[in-house]
C-alpha positions as CSV (number, residue, x, y, z in Angstrom):
1,M,121.7,105.9,104.6
2,P,118.0,106.9,103.1
3,R,117.7,108.2,99.6
4,P,116.7,111.8,99.8
5,Y,113.3,112.4,97.9
6,R,113.5,114.5,95.5
7,K,110.6,115.7,92.8
8,S,112.0,114.7,89.9
9,P,110.9,115.1,86.4
10,W,109.4,111.1,87.2
11,R,108.0,111.7,90.2
12,R,105.9,114.7,88.7
13,A,104.7,112.7,85.9
14,L,103.9,109.6,88.0
15,N,102.0,111.9,90.3
16,A,100.1,113.9,87.4
17,L,99.4,110.1,86.5
18,V,98.0,109.2,89.9
19,R,96.1,112.3,90.4
20,P,93.0,111.5,87.9
21,L,92.8,107.8,88.7
22,A,92.7,108.3,92.1
23,R,90.0,110.7,91.6
24,L,88.0,108.3,89.6
25,G,89.0,105.3,92.0
26,L,90.7,103.6,89.5
27,T,94.0,103.0,91.6
28,G,94.5,100.3,94.1
29,P,92.5,99.9,97.3
30,R,95.2,101.9,99.9
31,T,95.5,105.1,97.3
32,H,93.6,108.1,97.9
33,L,93.9,111.8,96.6
34,L,94.7,113.8,99.7
35,T,93.5,117.5,99.2
36,V,94.5,120.5,101.8
37,P,94.6,123.9,102.1
38,G,98.0,125.6,101.6
39,R,99.1,126.7,105.1
40,R,99.9,130.3,103.4
41,T,97.6,131.0,100.7
42,G,94.5,128.7,101.6
43,R,94.7,127.1,98.3
44,A,93.6,123.4,98.0
45,W,96.7,121.2,96.6
46,S,96.0,117.3,95.8
47,T,98.5,114.5,95.9
48,P,98.2,111.1,95.8
49,V,98.5,109.0,99.1
50,S,98.5,105.7,100.8
51,I,96.3,104.9,103.7
52,V,97.1,102.3,106.6
53,R,94.3,100.5,108.0
54,D,93.4,97.9,110.8
55,G,89.8,97.4,110.9
56,D,88.0,101.1,111.7
57,E,90.9,102.7,112.2
58,R,93.0,104.6,109.5
59,W,96.2,106.3,109.3
60,L,98.0,108.7,107.2
61,V,101.8,108.1,106.5
62,A,104.5,110.5,105.1
63,P,107.4,108.0,104.0
64,Y,108.9,111.3,102.5
65,G,109.2,113.3,106.0
66,D,107.8,116.8,106.5
67,R,106.8,117.7,103.0
68,N,104.6,120.4,101.9
69,W,101.2,118.6,102.6
70,V,102.5,117.4,106.0
71,L,103.1,121.0,106.7
72,N,99.7,122.1,105.2
73,A,97.5,119.4,107.2
74,R,99.6,119.9,110.4
75,A,98.2,123.8,110.0
76,A,94.8,123.3,108.4
77,G,94.5,120.3,111.1
78,T,91.6,118.5,108.7
79,V,92.2,117.3,105.3
80,E,89.5,115.5,102.6
81,L,90.3,111.8,101.1
82,R,88.5,111.7,97.8
83,R,88.8,108.1,96.0
84,G,86.1,107.7,93.0
85,R,82.7,109.6,93.8
86,R,83.7,109.2,97.7
87,R,85.1,112.5,99.8
88,E,85.7,112.2,103.7
89,R,86.7,115.4,105.6
90,L,88.8,114.2,108.4
91,C,90.4,115.8,111.1
92,V,94.2,114.8,111.3
93,E,96.1,114.1,114.4
94,E,100.2,113.5,114.8
95,L,101.1,110.6,116.4
96,D,103.8,110.7,118.7
97,P,106.7,108.4,117.8
98,A,106.2,105.5,119.9
99,A,102.4,105.6,118.9
100,A,103.7,105.9,115.4
101,V,106.1,102.9,115.4
102,P,103.3,100.2,114.3
103,V,101.8,102.1,111.8
104,L,105.5,102.4,110.5
105,R,106.4,98.8,110.1
106,R,102.9,98.1,108.7
107,Y,103.1,100.6,106.1
108,Y,107.0,99.8,105.3
109,E,105.4,96.1,104.6
110,L,102.8,97.1,102.8
111,G,104.6,99.8,100.4
112,R,107.8,98.4,98.8
113,V,108.1,101.6,96.8
114,T,109.3,103.8,99.8
115,R,111.3,101.6,101.4
116,P,114.5,103.1,100.4
117,F,113.5,106.1,102.1
118,F,114.2,104.3,105.3
119,E,117.1,103.5,107.7
120,V,115.1,100.2,108.8
121,T,114.1,97.0,108.0
122,L,111.5,94.4,108.8
123,D,114.5,92.6,111.2
124,S,115.4,96.0,113.1
125,P,114.6,96.4,116.6
126,Y,111.9,98.5,118.1
127,E,114.4,100.8,119.0
128,A,115.9,101.4,115.3
129,W,112.1,101.9,114.5
130,L,111.2,104.4,117.5
131,A,114.7,106.3,116.3
132,E,112.9,106.4,112.9
133,A,109.5,107.2,113.3
134,P,110.5,111.4,113.9
135,R,111.5,111.3,110.2
136,H,108.2,110.0,109.0
137,P,105.1,111.5,110.3
138,V,102.2,109.6,110.9
139,F,98.5,110.9,111.3
140,S,95.3,109.6,113.0
141,L,92.2,109.8,110.4
142,R,89.0,110.9,112.2
143,R,85.7,111.9,110.9
144,V,85.1,115.4,111.8
145,E,82.1,114.7,114.0
146,E,83.9,112.0,116.0
147,H,86.5,114.8,116.9
148,D,84.6,117.9,117.9
149,G,80.9,116.9,117.8
150,S,79.9,119.1,114.5
151,A,77.4,117.7,111.9
152,V,79.5,117.5,109.0
153,R,78.2,116.1,105.9
154,V,81.1,113.8,104.3
C-alpha cells in the first residue's frame, strides 16, 4: 500500500525552501514553480513541481493525487510555470489513464522521492500501471497560443 501524502511540518519547510529557489532558477532542471488561481477565491497559489519532458512535449504529474493545485488547474485550464526569469502561461489538458501510463513511468523513473506514493514499480506490468494512473493525474502542457490561437506574451 502506498504511503499517504500528508503536509507535515517537514514538507511545509521543504516547500518553503524550494519555492524561492525555483523562483530564482536555482533548483534542478526539472523543478519549476507552478502558480494557479484558486478555484474559489481566484487568489494565486504557488507550489514547486517537477516537469517530465520528451523533446518538445511536457507534462505535469501529480504524484500525491488530487491535491489543491490539481483541482485548481482543472478548474482554471491554464497555469503559470516559472523558473528563474522565465515565465510561461500554459494550457493544461488532463490525459486519460492509458495516455498517462508512459508519462507516469518516466516520472517514476526520474523522481525517486515520490516513489513511496505509488503502488507500482518499474518492473510492474502495463495493467498495474493502468490501474495506478487514475491516482496520479497527468496534464499535458501547451503554450496558450498553441491551444487557442490567441496571441499571448509568454
